[in-house]
C-alpha angles and dihedrals in degrees: 000000000000111000094206116082117249117257115271095249090055092046091051091050091051092046090055091043091054092046090051090047091053091051093048092046091053091050093047092047089053092047092050090047089057098030115158121242089209106112091212092063112091118240118270097260091056092046091049093050092052093044094049093043092053091044098051096037093085091055102039106015094105093048094079097154092048091049092051090048092048090048091054091048091050091049091051090047093049093050092047093050091048092048099042110030125066133185111231134166115260109269093013092129100028093123093048092048092049090051095041093237098149098087094094099044116109125192088239088064089074125073116218123211087213099059092103093046099061118089116259122255094256095096112106117173112226110254093020099127096182091067097048 
């Protein structure tokens, strides 16, 4: 892990990302708790997407370029988190850490069960020159 603290603008972005994640998790938990058995009712993630899209449209709907830029930033963030952060049990690598055996481990050495769930790299926000 990097010893130097992240720049403030990155920290602020992550703080808002976590807050948003907490809100979405609470809503999804509630939806799954009261999930319909009716097969015509879409699954909770689809319902949440539609609900949030309709809710935020009135505030950000006219800011199309900003929304595309934010979407690209979230995609980059999601891919980086998936590639760089791993959930492990506490103490799982205590021996390796004590011996310093992590120098030769690359993120690509790990398979992720989520590889097929992330969007592909074909999304390019209009006006985002860094992706063209």
